[in-house]
Kinemage of the C-alpha trace (Angstrom):
@kinemage 1
@onewidth
@group {chain A} dominant
@subgroup {mainchain}
@vectorlist {calphas} color= white
{ca met a 1} P -10.242 10.055 -3.646
{ca arg a 2} L -7.568 11.147 -1.202
{ca lys a 3} L -5.594 8.101 -0.945
{ca met a 4} L -2.916 7.489 -2.793
{ca tyr a 5} L -0.448 4.142 -3.620
{ca val a 6} L 2.936 5.199 -3.816
{ca gly a 7} L 5.738 2.719 -5.846
{ca asn a 8} L 8.580 2.455 -6.514
{ca ile a 9} L 9.800 3.842 -3.474
{ca pro a 10} L 13.738 3.572 -2.434
{ca tyr a 11} L 14.060 1.039 0.404
{ca asn a 12} L 16.389 3.907 2.185
{ca ala a 13} L 13.625 6.359 2.193
{ca thr a 14} L 11.858 6.837 5.673
{ca glu a 15} L 8.200 8.314 5.857
{ca glu a 16} L 9.828 11.518 6.747
{ca asp a 17} L 11.205 12.013 3.420
{ca leu a 18} L 7.660 11.302 1.819
{ca arg a 19} L 6.120 13.443 4.338
{ca glu a 20} L 8.610 16.544 2.984
{ca leu a 21} L 7.498 15.495 -0.620
{ca phe a 22} L 4.007 15.365 -0.279
{ca ser a 23} L 3.411 17.686 2.263
{ca glu a 24} L 4.254 20.317 -0.506
{ca tyr a 25} L 0.718 20.138 -1.898
{ca gly a 26} L -1.002 20.119 0.941
{ca glu a 27} L -1.904 18.687 4.238
{ca ile a 28} L -1.155 14.646 4.805
{ca glu a 29} L -3.734 13.105 6.770
{ca ser a 30} L -1.628 9.497 6.807
{ca leu a 31} L 1.172 7.900 5.519
{ca lys a 32} L 2.007 4.432 5.565
{ca ile a 33} L 5.530 2.877 3.982
{ca ile a 34} L 4.317 -0.994 4.024
{ca gln a 35} L 7.176 -3.101 5.809
{ca asp a 36} L 7.690 -6.993 5.440
{ca gln a 37} L 6.317 -8.484 8.555
{ca phe a 38} L 9.756 -10.801 9.025
{ca thr a 39} L 12.587 -8.180 8.250
{ca asn a 40} L 10.999 -4.576 9.445
{ca arg a 41} L 12.833 -3.829 5.481
{ca ser a 42} L 10.543 -1.545 3.319
{ca lys a 43} L 8.620 -3.439 0.298
{ca gly a 44} L 9.165 -0.344 -1.666
{ca phe a 45} L 5.660 0.991 -1.382
{ca gly a 46} L 3.346 2.883 1.044
{ca phe a 47} L 0.219 4.842 0.985
{ca ile a 48} L -0.776 8.211 1.462
{ca glu a 49} L -3.903 9.965 2.543
{ca met a 50} L -4.360 13.119 1.921
{ca val a 51} L -7.432 15.618 4.019
{ca asn a 52} L -7.987 17.313 0.269
{ca glu a 53} L -9.058 15.443 -2.647
{ca glu a 54} L -7.944 18.693 -5.152
{ca asp a 55} L -4.797 18.245 -3.396
{ca ala a 56} L -4.330 14.611 -4.102
{ca lys a 57} L -4.780 15.197 -7.755
{ca lys a 58} L -2.677 17.731 -7.540
{ca ala a 59} L 0.146 14.878 -6.226
{ca ile a 60} L -0.622 12.101 -8.397
{ca ala a 61} L -0.736 14.754 -11.571
{ca thr a 62} L 2.953 15.876 -10.217
{ca leu a 63} L 4.962 13.618 -8.502
{ca asn a 64} L 3.620 10.413 -10.883
{ca gly a 65} L 7.382 9.532 -12.748
{ca lys a 66} L 9.212 12.547 -10.654
{ca asp a 67} L 12.627 11.398 -9.588
{ca phe a 68} L 12.682 10.760 -5.972
{ca met a 69} L 16.596 9.508 -4.363
{ca gly a 70} L 17.443 7.926 -7.348
{ca lys a 71} L 14.049 6.353 -8.278
{ca ser a 72} L 10.789 7.178 -10.687
{ca leu a 73} L 8.277 6.874 -7.902
{ca thr a 74} L 4.680 5.432 -9.495
{ca val a 75} L 2.075 7.818 -7.773
{ca ala a 76} L -1.836 6.908 -8.523
{ca glu a 77} L -5.237 6.551 -6.997
{ca ala a 78} L -4.754 3.717 -4.236
{ca arg a 79} L -7.615 0.698 -5.370
{ca pro a 80} L -9.741 -0.796 -2.572
{ca gln a 81} L -7.722 -3.511 -0.668
{ca gln a 82} L -8.867 -7.040 -1.854
{ca lys a 83} L -9.455 -9.414 0.757
{ca arg a 84} L -6.538 -12.212 1.076
{ca arg a 85} L -6.998 -15.529 1.767
{ca gly a 86} L -6.198 -16.674 5.052
{ca phe a 87} L -5.917 -19.788 6.758
{ca asp a 88} L -9.248 -19.870 8.279
{ca asp a 89} L -10.172 -19.031 4.386
{ca arg a 90} L -8.703 -22.522 3.591
{ca arg a 91} L -10.296 -24.728 5.970
{ca ser a 92} L -13.839 -23.939 4.607
{ca gly a 93} L -15.939 -23.224 1.834
{ca tyr a 94} L -14.307 -25.682 -0.077
{ca gly a 95} L -16.631 -29.066 0.018
{ca gly a 96} L -17.441 -28.896 3.447
{ca ser a 97} L -15.727 -29.623 6.901
{ca met a 98} L -12.574 -30.747 7.288
{ca gly a 99} L -12.083 -34.495 7.821
{ca ala a 100} L -15.610 -35.544 5.297
{ca gly a 101} L -14.814 -38.678 4.210
{ca arg a 102} L -12.035 -39.676 6.216
{ca gly a 103} L -12.354 -42.607 8.741
{ca arg a 104} L -14.144 -45.248 5.748
{ca arg a 105} L -11.281 -47.137 3.973
């Protein structure tokens, strides 16, 4: 476990702000604040991956619940991403092909 979920990030916080905070606990491999794809505005959460597992555990223990720019951060081990259903998934897999049964009335 080196990847962490970070929630309740202030909307005006930058990735550089988070990098500065988390780098006190070890070397950061990757850092990403998730943004809305249409507005490019922060969704208020992100993911940080540390190089060292022990550093990640230390960061979780220390920073979970810590005040950051006026908000209390949620820091936890990241869970594996669940597959989200997309357009292609809706077209197949539920009772056969599209159009089946059409044409006869």
